[in-house]
C-alpha positions in Angstrom: 80.3 125.8 -7.4 79.3 122.1 -6.8 77.9 121.2 -3.4 78.4 117.9 -1.5 75.7 115.4 -1.8 72.7 116.2 0.4 71.4 112.6 0.4 71.0 110.8 3.7 74.1 108.9 4.8 72.0 105.8 5.4 70.8 105.9 1.8 74.3 106.4 0.4 75.6 103.5 2.5 72.9 101.1 1.3 73.4 102.3 -2.3 77.1 101.5 -2.0 76.2 98.1 -0.6 74.1 97.5 -3.7 76.4 98.7 -6.5 79.7 98.6 -4.8 81.7 101.6 -3.5 83.7 101.8 -6.7 80.4 102.2 -8.7 79.0 105.1 -6.7 80.1 108.7 -7.4 79.4 111.3 -4.7 82.3 113.7 -5.0 81.0 117.0 -6.6 83.9 117.2 -9.0 83.4 113.6 -10.2 79.6 114.1 -10.5 80.1 117.1 -12.8 80.8 114.9 -15.8 77.3 113.5 -15.5 75.5 116.8 -15.0 75.1 117.7 -18.7 74.7 116.3 -22.2 74.9 117.5 -25.7 71.8 119.7 -25.1 74.1 122.0 -23.0 71.6 121.9 -20.1 73.2 121.3 -16.8 71.9 119.9 -13.5 74.1 118.5 -10.8 72.9 115.2 -9.3 73.4 114.2 -5.7 74.9 110.9 -6.6 75.7 108.8 -9.6 75.4 105.0 -9.4 76.5 102.4 -12.0 74.5 99.2 -11.4 75.8 96.4 -13.5 73.0 93.8 -13.3 69.2 93.6 -13.4 69.2 92.8 -9.7 71.3 95.9 -8.9 68.9 98.1 -10.9 65.9 96.6 -9.2 67.5 97.1 -5.8 68.4 100.7 -6.6 64.9 101.5 -7.6 63.5 99.9 -4.5 65.9 101.8 -2.3 65.1 105.1 -4.0 61.4 104.4 -3.6 61.9 103.6 0.1 63.7 106.9 0.7 61.5 108.8 -1.8 64.5 109.9 -3.9 63.8 110.5 -7.6 65.8 108.5 -10.2 67.1 109.8 -13.5 68.3 107.2 -15.9 71.1 108.3 -18.2 72.0 106.8 -21.5 75.1 107.8 -23.5 74.6 111.5 -22.7 74.6 112.7 -26.3 71.0 114.0 -26.3 71.0 113.5 -30.1 68.7 110.6 -30.7 67.2 109.7 -34.0 
């Protein structure tokens, strides 16, 4: 069963300020889609953000660094490169 995000509320609030509330996924059911790829390995993330500009990516990285939260960049999710 998916658990709610364990990230600090202050972090999530600031992340939503950066990317916009509509571009931040924290609901476990909605995060499930991003927890696997074609490799069939699964790992539920605490949040999924969709930055849409270079500045938003930069600010997300800075925020994660400040809170010491690891970042996982995701591409298409096919895990079938080459």
